[in-house]
C-alpha positions in Angstrom: 20.8 -2.0 -27.8 19.2 1.0 -29.7 15.8 -0.9 -29.9 15.8 -1.1 -26.2 17.6 3.0 -26.0 15.1 4.2 -27.8 12.1 3.7 -25.7 13.1 5.5 -22.3 12.3 8.7 -24.5 11.1 11.6 -22.0 7.7 11.5 -23.0 7.2 8.8 -21.2 9.0 5.6 -19.2 9.7 2.0 -19.2 8.9 0.6 -15.8 11.4 -2.6 -16.7 15.0 -3.0 -16.3 16.5 -4.1 -18.9 20.3 -4.4 -17.7 20.2 -7.9 -16.8 19.2 -9.4 -19.6 21.7 -7.2 -21.9 24.1 -9.0 -19.9 24.4 -11.7 -22.5 25.1 -9.3 -24.9 28.9 -10.7 -24.2 27.8 -14.5 -23.8 28.1 -17.3 -27.1 24.5 -17.1 -27.5 23.3 -15.5 -30.5 22.3 -12.4 -31.2 18.5 -13.5 -31.8 18.1 -15.1 -29.0 18.9 -11.8 -27.2 16.9 -9.8 -29.0 13.2 -12.0 -28.1 14.0 -12.0 -24.8 14.0 -8.7 -24.3 11.1 -8.7 -26.5 10.1 -11.5 -24.2 10.4 -9.0 -21.1 9.1 -6.0 -22.4 5.6 -8.1 -23.7 5.2 -9.5 -20.2 5.4 -6.2 -18.4 2.6 -4.5 -21.3 0.7 -1.8 -19.0 3.6 -0.3 -17.8 4.4 2.9 -20.3 3.8 5.8 -18.1 2.8 9.4 -19.1 5.3 11.9 -17.1 3.1 14.3 -16.7 0.4 12.7 -14.9 2.2 9.5 -13.9 -1.2 7.5 -15.6 -0.6 3.7 -17.3 0.0 2.4 -20.3 -0.4 -0.3 -22.8 1.8 1.0 -25.3 4.9 3.7 -26.7 1.8 4.8 -29.0 0.2 4.9 -26.3 1.9 7.0 -24.1 1.9 9.5 -27.7 -2.2 10.1 -28.8 -2.7 10.7 -24.6 -0.5 13.5 -23.9 -1.7 16.0 -26.5 -4.7 15.7 -23.8 -1.5 18.5 -21.8 -1.4 19.4 -25.2 -4.6 21.0 -25.6 -4.6 20.1 -29.3 -7.5 19.6 -29.8 -8.3 19.4 -34.1 -11.8 18.0 -34.0 -15.1 19.6 -33.5 -18.6 18.8 -32.4 -20.8 20.2 -34.9 -23.6 20.8 -32.5 -22.2 21.7 -29.0 -19.1 23.0 -30.3 -16.9 20.3 -27.9 -13.2 19.9 -29.1 -11.2 16.0 -29.4 -8.0 15.0 -30.1 -8.5 12.4 -31.4 -12.2 11.9 -34.5 -13.3 8.3 -32.4 -14.4 10.3 -29.7 -15.7 13.0 -31.5 -17.9 10.2 -32.6 -18.5 8.7 -29.3 -19.1 12.3 -28.5 -22.3 12.8 -30.8 -23.7 9.7 -30.0 -24.7 11.8 -26.3 -26.5 14.2 -29.2 -28.6 11.6 -31.0 -29.0 8.9 -27.9 -27.5 6.5 -29.6 -26.0 2.8 -28.3 -25.2 0.5 -31.0 -23.3 -2.0 -28.0 -25.4 -3.8 -26.0 -25.9 -6.5 -23.3 -26.4 -10.1 -24.1 -27.4 -10.9 -21.1 -29.2 -8.0 -19.2 -29.9 -5.8 -22.8 -28.6 -2.6 -21.3 -27.1 -0.6 -23.9 -24.1 1.3 -24.1 -21.8 3.9 -26.6 -18.9 1.9 -27.6 -17.7 -1.5 -27.1 -14.9 -0.8 -24.1 -18.0 0.0 -21.6 -20.5 -2.8 -22.8 -17.5 -4.5 -21.7 -16.2 -2.8 -18.4 -20.1 -3.4 -18.2 -20.2 -7.2 -18.6 -17.6 -7.3 -15.5 -21.1 -6.6 -13.7 -22.3 -10.4 -14.6 -19.0 -11.5 -14.1 -17.6 -10.2 -11.6 -14.5 -10.4 -13.8 -11.9 -7.7 -12.0 -8.2 -8.1 -13.4 -6.8 -4.4 -12.9 -4.9 -5.5 -9.6 -3.2 -2.9 -7.1 0.1 -3.9 -6.1 0.3 -1.7 -3.2 -3.0 -3.4 -1.1 -4.0 -5.9 -3.4 -7.9 -4.9 -4.7 -8.7 -5.4 -7.7 -10.7 -3.8 -10.4 -12.9 -3.7 -13.1 -11.0 -1.4 -15.6 -8.2 0.4 -15.9 -9.7 3.8 -14.9 -11.6 2.4 -12.1 -7.0 1.4 -10.8 -6.4 4.6 -11.6 -8.9 6.0 -9.4 -7.8 4.6 -6.4 -4.3 4.4 -7.0 -4.3 8.1 -6.5 -5.3 7.0 -3.4 -2.2 5.8 -2.2 -0.3 9.1 -3.0 -2.7 11.9 -1.9 -1.7 13.5 -5.1 -4.7 16.1 -6.3 -3.2 17.5 -9.2 -6.3 19.6 -10.7 -7.0 22.9 -9.2 -9.8 24.9 -9.4 -9.0 28.5 -9.8 -11.9 30.0 -8.7 -12.0 28.8 -5.1 -8.6 26.5 -5.5 -10.0 23.4 -4.8 -8.0 20.3 -5.5 -8.9 17.0 -7.6 -7.4 14.0 -8.1 -8.9 13.1 -11.9 -9.7 16.0 -13.9 -13.5 15.3 -15.0 -13.7 15.6 -11.2 -12.8 19.8 -11.4 -14.6 20.4 -14.3 -17.9 18.9 -12.1 -17.0 20.9 -9.6 -16.8 23.9 -12.1 -19.9 22.9 -12.9 -21.1 24.1 -9.0 -19.5 27.7 -9.1 -21.1 28.4 -13.2 -24.8 27.0 -12.5 -23.9 25.0 -15.7 -25.3 22.1 -16.1 -25.4 20.4 -19.4 -27.7 17.2 -19.0 -30.9 16.8 -19.5 -33.7 14.4 -19.3 -36.0 13.8 -21.7 -38.4 12.5 -19.4 -38.7 15.3 -16.1 -37.1 17.9 -17.7 -34.0 17.4 -14.7 -30.5 19.0 -15.5 -27.6 17.9 -14.7 -24.2 18.3 -14.0 -23.0 15.3 -15.3 -23.9 11.9 -17.9 -23.6 9.6 -14.9 -26.1 11.4 -12.2 -28.0 11.7 -15.8 -27.7 8.1 -16.4 -29.1 7.8 -12.3 -31.5 9.8 -12.2 -33.1 7.9 -15.6 -32.9 4.4 -13.5 -35.7 6.2 -11.2 -37.6 6.6 -14.2 -37.5 3.2 -15.8 -37.3 1.3 -12.5 -34.1 -0.3 -12.8 -31.8 -2.0 -9.8 -29.5 -3.5 -12.1 -28.1 -4.1 -8.4 -28.2 -6.8 -6.3 -27.8 -7.6 -2.3 -27.0 -11.4 -2.2 -27.9 -11.5 1.4 -30.9 -10.7 1.4 -32.5 -9.9 -2.2 -32.7 -5.8 -2.3 -32.4 -4.0 -5.5 -30.4 -0.3 -6.5 -30.3 1.3 -9.3 -25.9 2.2 -7.7 -23.1 -0.2 -7.0 -22.2 2.6 -4.5 -25.9 2.9 -3.2 -26.1 -1.4 -2.9 -22.5 -0.7 -0.9 -23.9 1.3 1.4 -26.8 -1.3 2.1 -24.7 -3.9 3.1 -22.6 -2.4 5.4 -26.6 -2.5 7.8 -26.3 -6.4 7.2 -22.6 -6.8 8.8 -23.5 -2.7 11.4 -20.9 -1.6 10.8 -20.8 2.2 11.5 -16.3 3.0 11.1 -16.8 6.9 10.3 -17.6 8.3 14.5 -18.7 12.0 15.6 -15.5 12.9 17.7 -18.4 15.3 19.2 -21.0 13.5 20.8 -19.2 9.7 19.2 -22.5 8.8 17.2 -21.2 6.7 14.4 -22.5 6.4 11.0 -22.2 3.9 8.3 -21.1 5.7 5.3 -18.7 9.6 5.4 -21.0 11.8 4.1 -23.6 11.0 7.4 -21.1 12.5 9.6 -20.2 15.3 7.2 -23.8 16.6 7.5 -24.2 15.6 11.4 -21.0 17.7 12.3 -23.3 20.3 11.1 -26.1 20.0 13.0 -22.9 20.9 16.0 -21.5 23.7 14.4 -25.3 25.0 13.4 -23.7 25.1 9.6 -26.6 25.3 6.6 -23.9 24.9 3.4 -27.2 24.5 1.0 -28.9 27.7 -0.1 -32.0 29.1 -1.8 -31.6 32.4 -4.3 -35.5 32.4 -4.0 -36.8 32.8 0.0 -33.7 32.7 0.8 -34.1 29.8 3.1 -30.9 27.7 4.0 -30.2 23.5 4.1 -28.0 21.3 5.9 -27.3 19.6 2.4 -27.2 19.3 -1.2 -30.6 17.0 -1.3 -32.7 18.8 1.6 -32.3 22.1 -0.9 -33.4 20.7 -3.3 -36.0 18.7 -2.7 -37.2 22.7 -0.7 -36.7 24.1 -4.4 -39.6 22.1 -5.8 -42.3 24.0 -3.4 -41.4 26.9 -5.7 -42.0 25.5 -8.4 -44.6 23.1 -8.9 -43.6 20.4 -9.8 -44.4 16.8 -9.4 -42.4 14.0 -11.5 -43.2 10.7 -9.6 -45.9 9.8 -10.4 -48.2 6.8 -9.5 -49.3 4.5 -11.8 -51.6 2.7 -10.2 -53.8 5.8 -9.7 -52.7 8.2 -11.1 -51.3 10.6 -8.0 -48.2 12.2 -8.3 -45.3 13.4 -6.0 -42.5 16.0 -5.7 -40.0 13.2 -3.9 -39.4 9.7 -5.1 -38.9 9.2 -1.2 -43.2 10.0 -0.8 -44.3 7.8 -4.2 -42.7 4.8 -2.9 -45.0 4.8 0.7 -47.5 6.1 -1.1 -47.5 2.5 -3.4 -47.2 0.3 0.4 -51.4 2.1 0.9 -51.5 -0.1 -2.6 -49.5 -3.2 -1.9 -50.3 -3.3 1.4 -46.3 -3.5 2.3 -44.9 -2.8 5.5 -41.5 -3.6 5.8 -40.3 -1.8 8.3 -41.0 -4.2 11.6 -41.1 -3.4 15.3 -39.3 -6.3 16.9 -40.2 -5.9 20.7 -44.4 -6.2 19.9 -44.1 -7.6 16.1 -46.3 -4.8 14.4 -45.4 -3.8 11.1 -44.9 -0.3 9.2 -44.8 1.8 6.5 -42.2 4.1 7.0 -39.1 3.6 10.0 -40.9 6.7 10.9 -43.5 5.1 12.2 -41.8 2.3 13.9 -39.1 4.9 15.4 -42.2 7.2 16.7 -43.5 3.4 17.8 -40.9 2.2 19.6 -41.0 6.0 21.5 -44.7 5.5 22.7 -43.3 1.9 23.8 -40.9 3.8 26.0 -43.0 6.5 26.9 -45.6 4.2 28.3 -43.1 1.8 30.1 -41.8 4.3 32.0 -45.1 5.9 33.9 -45.1 1.7 34.6 -44.6 1.3 39.1 -42.4 -1.0 40.0 -43.9 -0.9 43.4 
């Protein structure tokens, strides 16, 4: 009993009930049989040790103890380059690789490299399709425990991390840190190719794929490839025709919620993104970013065929079609093809306008 009681401490909770197993203490079975039964039960419930502060799940008591240092702010390992501190030396070693660019762990399937082995293991699941972490509430599966933990907060609605500037709340501390940079203007992640800065390393990683042309996420329906899994997921809705996000003002539907949010601003007139140089305002951040390039004169996107440069990647994509002759937008009425979606839309409007002048008599 002492061993079992020892596991249930103020620092963590073990979510397995051993009372039924302990009933064997009054039976004629030897003590070692009882102990083995308890050990089997504990082994079966690996991953059910919880931090009593943030409810995060861990496979052992020792890992709960290590994790709790995050809350206690014990960070004794310091980076000599940027001054950032870490709880464990192993975390510092991985962090230093963000400065040196070292990525010693390689995927033997696609050749991609990573700063640590755990990220490589999670990456491999993109190729295998393995999702071993299951949400017991809704049945959804995930490739990593961190993804599952983030997902679970959606069910309970917990937002434990609050911004002291604007009081906005977040489910993850990492999201709060990124958000705070929107107040401070800090962009610590730098692209060595074009000089652009980003608030988060994941944004930088996505951005770099623009330069490399890497698109590792493929649509099995049409074969189109994408830089990120979220863009692929959004694209797949085109094939299903699903538009689950509806505007309650005009009834228009959208395939992603972010498009609905931007659309609603056309009704309210809200333009929350402001250019600090000329004062012009925009409905979304991407339009502001595109506008700022006008002031800087920057043209970071280059055509490798003719050398022409562009301020926006979408303009480069359209330009390249002039070299290849590709016209991916087709009119289902007359079969004519176009370089851009806007050209197709304009063509359809002209067809509709022409029909309105035809006399039916």
